[in-house]
C-alpha positions as CSV (number, residue, x, y, z in Angstrom):
1,M,161.6,100.3,78.2
2,A,161.4,98.0,75.3
3,R,164.6,96.5,76.2
4,P,164.2,95.6,79.8
5,T,160.6,94.1,78.7
6,A,162.6,91.9,76.0
7,T,164.7,90.9,78.9
8,T,162.1,89.7,81.3
9,L,160.6,88.0,78.3
10,T,163.6,85.9,77.5
11,S,164.0,85.2,81.1
12,L,160.4,83.8,81.9
13,L,160.8,81.7,78.7
14,V,164.4,80.3,79.7
15,L,162.7,79.6,82.9
16,L,159.6,77.7,81.2
17,M,162.2,75.6,79.0
18,M,164.1,74.5,82.1
19,T,160.8,73.4,84.0
20,M,159.6,71.4,80.5
21,A,163.3,69.9,80.7
22,V,163.3,68.9,84.2
23,C,159.5,67.4,83.9
24,S,160.5,65.5,80.8
25,S,163.8,64.0,82.5
26,H,161.6,62.6,85.2
27,G,159.4,61.2,83.0
28,I,156.5,63.2,84.0
29,V,153.1,62.3,82.1
30,A,150.3,65.1,82.1
31,T,147.2,64.0,84.4
32,T,144.5,65.5,86.1
33,Q,144.9,63.6,89.1
34,P,148.0,62.8,91.5
35,P,149.9,59.7,90.0
36,F,149.4,56.4,91.4
37,A,152.3,53.8,91.0
38,I,153.6,55.6,87.8
39,V,156.0,52.6,86.5
40,L,157.9,53.7,83.6
41,K,160.7,51.3,81.9
42,A,162.6,51.1,78.5
43,V,162.8,48.2,76.5
44,K,165.4,48.1,73.7
45,L,164.0,47.4,70.0
46,H,165.5,47.1,66.7
47,G,164.3,50.5,65.7
48,G,165.3,52.1,69.4
49,Y,163.8,52.1,72.8
50,M,160.0,51.3,73.6
51,E,158.5,53.1,77.0
52,V,156.1,51.1,78.6
53,V,154.0,53.1,81.1
54,Q,152.0,51.7,84.2
55,E,149.2,53.7,85.6
56,R,146.3,53.5,88.4
57,R,143.7,56.1,88.2
58,C,139.8,57.0,89.5
59,S,137.7,56.0,86.6
60,H,135.4,58.9,87.3
61,G,138.3,61.7,85.6
62,L,140.1,62.5,82.7
63,L,143.3,60.4,81.8
64,R,146.1,61.9,79.4
65,L,147.9,59.2,77.7
66,T,151.3,60.7,76.0
67,C,154.6,60.0,74.5
68,R,157.5,62.2,75.0
69,S,158.9,61.0,71.7
70,L,157.3,62.8,68.6
71,K,158.5,59.8,66.6
72,A,156.5,57.2,69.0
73,F,152.7,56.7,69.2
74,I,150.9,55.1,71.5
75,F,149.2,51.1,71.8
76,I,147.1,49.7,74.8
77,L,148.8,46.4,76.7
78,K,146.4,46.2,79.7
79,A,143.2,48.5,80.8
80,E,140.8,47.2,83.5
81,Y,138.3,48.8,85.3
82,H,137.9,47.5,89.3
83,A,135.1,48.7,91.0
84,N,136.1,47.7,94.2
85,H,139.6,49.6,94.1
86,T,137.9,52.8,95.6
87,E,141.4,54.2,96.9
88,F,142.3,55.8,93.6
89,C,139.2,58.5,94.3
90,L,140.2,59.8,97.5
91,K,140.2,63.3,96.3
92,K,136.4,63.3,95.7
93,K,134.4,63.0,99.5
94,L,130.8,63.3,98.5
95,A,129.3,63.0,95.2
96,E,126.0,62.4,93.8
97,L,125.8,60.1,90.7
98,K,122.9,59.9,88.9
99,M,121.8,56.0,87.6
100,P,120.0,55.4,84.7
101,N,116.4,54.7,84.2
102,K,116.1,55.4,87.7
103,G,114.6,58.8,89.1
104,S,116.8,58.6,92.4
105,T,120.6,59.6,93.0
106,R,122.8,57.7,95.2
107,L,125.0,59.7,97.9
108,W,128.5,58.5,97.7
109,M,129.9,58.6,101.2
110,D,133.8,59.2,102.0
111,V,135.5,56.1,100.7
112,R,138.1,56.2,103.5
113,E,135.6,54.8,105.2
114,L,135.0,51.9,103.2
115,K,138.3,50.9,103.3
116,G,138.8,49.8,99.8
117,N,135.6,48.0,99.1
118,Y,132.4,49.9,97.6
119,I,129.4,47.8,98.0
120,L,127.2,47.9,95.1
121,D,123.1,47.2,95.2
122,A,121.8,44.1,94.3
123,E,120.5,45.5,91.0
124,D,123.3,46.8,89.6
125,D,124.5,44.6,86.9
126,V,128.0,45.7,86.6
127,S,131.0,43.4,87.1
128,D,133.8,44.0,89.7
129,V,136.5,43.9,86.9
130,I,135.9,45.1,83.1
131,D,138.1,44.9,80.1
132,I,137.8,48.7,78.6
133,R,141.1,48.1,75.8
134,S,138.4,48.1,72.8
135,S,137.3,51.6,73.5
136,L,141.0,52.7,74.5
137,N,142.0,51.4,71.4
138,R,139.2,53.3,69.6
139,R,140.2,56.6,71.0
140,C,144.3,56.0,71.9
141,S,146.2,53.4,69.5
142,G,148.2,54.8,67.0
143,Q,148.0,57.9,68.5
144,K,151.1,60.3,69.9
145,H,148.7,61.6,72.5
146,C,145.0,61.3,73.9
147,R,142.5,62.2,76.4
148,Y,140.0,59.5,77.3
149,D,137.1,59.8,79.8
150,A,135.6,56.3,80.7
151,S,132.4,58.0,81.8
152,I,131.9,59.1,78.3
153,D,134.2,57.0,75.9
154,H,133.1,53.3,77.1
155,P,129.5,52.2,76.7
156,G,127.5,51.9,79.9
157,A,130.5,53.4,82.1
158,N,128.1,56.7,83.3
159,A,126.6,53.8,85.3
160,W,129.6,52.9,86.9
161,T,130.5,53.5,90.7
162,P,133.6,55.5,91.2
163,G,136.2,52.9,91.3
164,G,139.8,52.1,89.9
165,I,141.6,51.8,86.4
166,L,144.5,49.7,85.9
167,L,146.1,51.3,82.5
168,K,149.5,49.7,81.1
169,Y,150.2,51.4,77.7
170,A,153.7,51.3,75.2
171,C,154.8,54.1,73.4
172,I,156.9,52.3,70.7
173,P,159.0,54.5,68.0
174,E,157.5,54.3,64.7
175,A,160.7,52.9,63.3
176,A,160.4,49.3,65.3
177,V,157.3,48.8,63.5
178,R,157.0,47.1,60.1
179,R,154.1,48.4,57.8
180,Y,154.8,46.7,54.7
181,C,152.9,43.8,53.3
182,N,153.9,40.6,51.5
183,Q,157.3,40.1,53.4
184,E,158.8,37.0,55.3
185,V,159.7,37.6,58.9
186,K,162.2,35.8,60.9
187,V,161.5,35.6,64.2
188,T,164.2,35.3,67.0
189,V,164.5,35.2,70.8
190,G,164.1,38.5,72.6
191,E,161.3,41.0,72.6
192,G,160.5,40.0,69.0
193,G,158.6,42.4,66.7
194,Y,155.8,44.4,65.6
195,I,153.6,44.4,62.5
196,N,151.0,47.2,61.9
197,T,148.7,47.4,58.6
198,P,149.4,50.0,56.2
199,G,147.6,53.4,57.1
200,Y,147.1,52.5,60.7
201,P,145.2,53.6,62.7
202,L,143.4,55.9,60.1
203,Y,142.3,53.1,57.4
204,Y,143.5,49.6,56.1
205,L,143.8,49.1,52.5
206,G,142.4,46.1,50.1
207,E,141.2,44.8,46.8
208,E,144.5,42.5,47.3
209,T,145.5,39.9,49.9
210,C,148.3,41.5,52.6
211,G,150.4,39.3,54.0
212,W,153.3,38.0,56.3
213,T,155.0,34.6,56.7
214,F,157.0,34.2,59.9
215,K,159.3,31.7,60.3
216,T,161.8,30.4,63.2
217,L,164.1,28.1,64.5
218,P,162.4,23.8,64.3
219,G,161.5,22.9,67.6
220,Q,160.3,26.3,68.3
221,R,156.8,27.8,68.0
222,I,155.8,31.5,67.0
223,V,152.9,33.5,69.4
224,L,151.0,36.8,67.7
225,T,149.2,38.9,69.8
226,F,146.8,41.3,68.7
227,H,147.2,44.1,70.7
228,D,144.5,46.1,68.5
229,L,142.3,44.5,65.7
230,D,139.7,46.7,64.0
231,I,138.7,45.8,60.6
232,R,134.8,45.8,58.9
233,D,132.2,44.1,61.6
234,P,130.6,41.0,59.9
235,R,127.3,40.8,58.3
236,P,123.9,40.0,60.0
237,D,124.3,36.1,59.2
238,G,127.9,36.3,60.8
239,S,129.7,36.2,57.6
240,C,133.1,38.2,57.1
241,V,133.4,40.7,54.3
242,D,137.0,41.2,55.3
243,V,138.8,38.9,57.3
244,V,142.3,38.2,59.1
245,R,143.1,34.8,58.9
246,V,146.2,32.9,60.5
247,R,147.0,29.4,59.0
248,D,149.7,26.7,60.1
249,H,150.7,24.5,57.6
250,G,147.5,25.0,55.7
251,S,145.3,24.5,59.0
252,T,143.5,27.9,60.2
253,L,144.1,28.5,63.8
254,F,142.6,32.0,63.6
255,E,140.0,33.5,61.5
256,F,138.1,37.1,62.6
257,C,136.3,40.2,61.6
258,G,135.0,43.1,63.8
259,T,136.9,44.4,66.9
260,A,139.3,42.4,69.3
261,A,141.8,43.7,71.7
262,G,144.5,41.0,73.1
263,A,143.6,38.0,70.9
264,R,146.6,35.4,71.0
265,V,147.3,32.8,68.7
266,V,150.1,30.0,68.9
267,S,151.5,28.0,66.1
268,T,152.2,24.5,66.3
269,S,155.3,24.4,64.1
270,N,158.0,27.3,63.2
271,V,156.2,28.4,60.5
272,L,152.9,30.5,60.6
273,T,151.3,32.6,57.9
274,L,148.9,35.6,58.5
275,D,147.0,37.3,55.9
276,L,144.3,40.2,55.9
277,V,141.9,39.9,52.8
278,A,140.3,43.1,51.9
279,S,137.1,43.7,49.3
280,R,137.6,47.5,49.3
281,R,140.3,49.6,48.2
282,L,140.4,51.7,51.1
283,Y,138.2,51.1,54.5
284,S,138.3,53.7,57.1
285,A,138.7,51.4,60.3
286,R,142.5,50.7,62.0
287,G,143.5,47.8,60.8
288,F,145.5,45.7,63.2
289,L,148.8,46.3,65.5
290,L,150.3,42.8,66.7
291,Q,153.6,41.4,68.2
292,Y,155.3,38.5,66.9
293,Q,157.3,36.3,69.5
294,V,158.9,33.1,69.6
295,L,158.1,30.3,72.2
296,G,160.2,27.5,73.6
297,C,163.8,26.5,72.4
298,P,165.3,25.2,69.5
299,E,165.1,21.4,68.7
300,I,168.1,19.1,70.3
301,A,169.2,16.0,69.3
302,A,169.7,13.2,71.7
303,P,173.4,12.3,72.6
304,N,174.6,9.1,71.3
305,G,173.3,5.9,73.1
306,S,170.1,7.9,74.4
307,Y,166.5,8.8,73.5
308,V,163.8,11.2,74.1
309,S,161.8,10.1,77.1
310,N,159.8,13.2,77.5
311,G,159.5,16.7,75.7
312,T,157.7,19.9,76.3
313,L,158.4,23.6,75.1
314,T,160.0,24.3,78.2
315,S,162.1,21.1,79.3
316,R,163.4,18.1,77.5
317,T,164.6,14.6,79.2
318,F,167.1,12.4,77.6
319,L,167.3,8.6,78.8
320,C,170.7,6.6,78.2
321,K,169.8,3.1,76.8
322,S,169.8,-0.2,79.3
323,G,173.2,-1.0,80.5
324,S,174.6,2.5,79.8
325,V,174.9,6.3,81.8
326,F,176.1,9.7,81.2
327,P,179.7,9.6,82.2
328,D,179.6,13.0,84.0
329,S,176.5,12.3,86.1
330,K,176.5,8.6,86.2
331,E,172.9,8.7,85.9
332,R,170.7,7.0,82.7
333,K,168.6,10.4,82.9
334,R,169.6,13.9,82.1
335,T,166.9,16.8,81.6
336,L,167.8,20.1,80.0
337,E,165.6,23.2,81.0
338,C,164.7,25.8,78.4
339,R,165.1,29.4,79.6
340,N,164.5,32.7,77.5
341,G,164.8,30.6,74.6
342,V,168.2,28.8,75.2
343,W,168.7,25.5,76.5
344,N,171.0,25.3,79.7
345,E,173.1,23.0,77.9
346,T,173.8,22.9,74.4
347,D,174.1,19.9,72.1
348,T,178.0,20.0,71.6
349,K,178.6,19.9,75.3
350,L,176.0,17.0,76.2
351,P,178.3,13.6,76.6
352,G,177.2,10.2,74.7
353,C,175.8,7.3,76.9
354,I,178.8,5.2,77.9
355,A,178.6,1.1,79.2
356,T,178.4,0.7,82.9
357,S,181.3,-1.2,83.1
358,A,183.4,1.3,81.4
359,V,182.5,3.7,84.0
360,I,183.3,1.2,86.6
361,L,186.9,0.5,85.1
362,K,187.4,4.6,84.6
363,T,186.8,4.7,88.6
364,E,189.1,2.4,89.3
365,N,191.9,3.8,87.3
366,E,191.0,7.1,88.8
367,H,191.4,5.6,92.1
368,H,194.8,3.7,91.5
369,H,196.2,7.1,90.2
370,L,195.0,9.1,93.1
371,A,196.7,6.4,95.3
372,S,199.9,6.0,93.4
373,L,200.1,10.3,93.6
374,S,199.3,10.5,97.5
375,G,201.8,7.4,98.4
376,D,199.3,5.1,99.7
377,N,199.2,1.3,99.5
378,I,196.8,-0.3,97.3
379,L,194.3,-1.3,100.2
380,G,194.1,2.5,100.9
381,A,193.1,3.2,97.6
382,G,189.6,2.0,97.8
383,V,190.5,-1.1,95.3
384,R,188.5,-4.6,95.6
385,I,189.9,-6.9,98.1
386,G,188.9,-10.4,98.5
387,R,188.4,-12.8,95.7
388,G,185.2,-13.5,93.1
389,E,181.9,-12.0,93.0
390,D,182.1,-11.7,96.8
391,A,184.9,-8.9,96.3
392,V,184.1,-5.3,98.0
393,A,185.5,-1.8,97.4
394,S,187.2,-0.8,100.4
395,G,186.4,2.7,101.8
396,S,182.9,2.3,100.0
397,S,179.8,1.8,101.4
398,S,178.0,0.6,97.8
399,N,179.3,-2.9,96.2
400,P,180.1,-2.0,92.4
401,I,178.2,-3.8,89.5
402,M,180.2,-6.4,87.3
403,D,179.7,-7.7,83.9
404,S,180.1,-11.0,82.6
405,A,183.5,-10.3,80.9
406,Q,184.9,-9.2,84.6
407,S,183.4,-11.7,86.2
408,S,185.3,-14.4,83.9
409,M,188.4,-12.7,84.4
410,M,188.2,-12.9,88.2
411,K,187.3,-16.6,87.9
412,Q,190.5,-17.3,86.2
413,A,192.3,-15.6,88.8
414,D,190.9,-17.6,91.1
415,Y,191.6,-20.5,89.6
416,V,195.2,-19.7,89.1
417,V,195.7,-18.8,92.7
418,D,193.5,-21.9,94.4
419,V,194.4,-24.7,91.9
420,V,197.7,-24.0,89.8
421,L,199.8,-22.1,92.6
422,P,199.3,-25.1,95.1
423,T,200.2,-28.0,92.6
424,V,203.4,-26.1,91.8
425,L,204.2,-26.1,95.2
426,I,203.7,-29.5,96.0
427,A,205.7,-30.6,93.1
428,L,208.3,-28.8,93.7
429,L,208.5,-30.3,97.2
430,F,208.4,-33.7,96.3
431,V,211.6,-33.1,93.6
432,G,213.5,-31.1,96.5
433,N,212.6,-34.3,98.6
434,A,213.8,-36.5,96.2
435,I,217.0,-34.7,95.9
436,I,217.9,-34.6,99.6
437,V,217.1,-38.5,99.9
438,Y,219.3,-38.9,96.9
439,I,222.2,-37.1,98.5
440,I,221.6,-39.2,101.9
441,F,221.6,-42.5,100.1
442,Q,224.8,-41.5,98.2
443,Y,226.6,-40.5,101.7
444,R,226.0,-43.5,103.4
445,K,227.3,-45.8,100.5
446,R,230.6,-43.7,100.9
């Protein structure tokens, strides 16, 4: 009897493992409510793939955040309570919610009749949208899995009406996160990178400065986003004991102590320094987790004969000097666009500006060449007909622009045609008549 029992247990174990494998392959995240618009995507990092999860849940329920990989941990990207999104709580039709400091209860009607809008009493001082990242960070950031109940874990949430929680978090591989101080970090185009303080999320170290220097190419800027920042709170007078400080060429851009989520710092140059200055050797706060990225495109030199007329992080406009244009577009102005950290044209492919007369001569030569290849006559090729500055181009609706040198050459040609050539012809006629008269005179004399 022992053998059949063992076989049955083995079959049940195999079935259980197959079920877990199927759930894992479909990216199922454990939760107490049915899923609402769960979105999973993978972002490639240098240490593996980061999984991003977006969910919509009812605020009056238990949330379970988990990472499928045992070598990854959670950090919060976005977490908001929306009072008007009652459609996420359809599972509950009738509920009595006790309000604090009040001796009455409120009856929550069937939310399907409210069509997604929940009417709040005038005395309820609750915003329609509340950021709950700080309490989620305290509960879940740095963990591999966690449970979160807003009514318990977020201050004042027990007074909220049932609404929706919009949650977006990531499971980032531990190998993709820098965790050592006093390093130089090269920031390149793309997803960027991540840094957390040594000991995150259990504690952070002190008694000496823990810092990083971020560098990118000239013309680009650096963005630091503190997804989770938690160090010692300030003193009663507002001064900091421990501090996080961000500097750009000696100028302080950010200085903070306490708790924050989503703080964003943008540099003014391509070099940025970050320091955590702590007074105690070990302090039982999380420290911080941040993301660094590059903003804009590298510096690009103006083409020969041009200058920068307007420049931003997303575009650069070059203008040729007066009397010159870009040969390929035949225009004075050229605008480059910055897309994902790269210009749509490289400096090696940007042509220099050339004089307008050179463009006209080049166009005429091309017309002559095309006419000779096609067998057309000169007039059909679209060259000037007529003389002087009144010449026009056949087959073209616009008059070409001539500089002073071309005008002088045309005047010389007109002088030859109008003066020299008629004078030579008249002189030849006089000589011819004289010869004829001489021949007649000799014939009569005989």
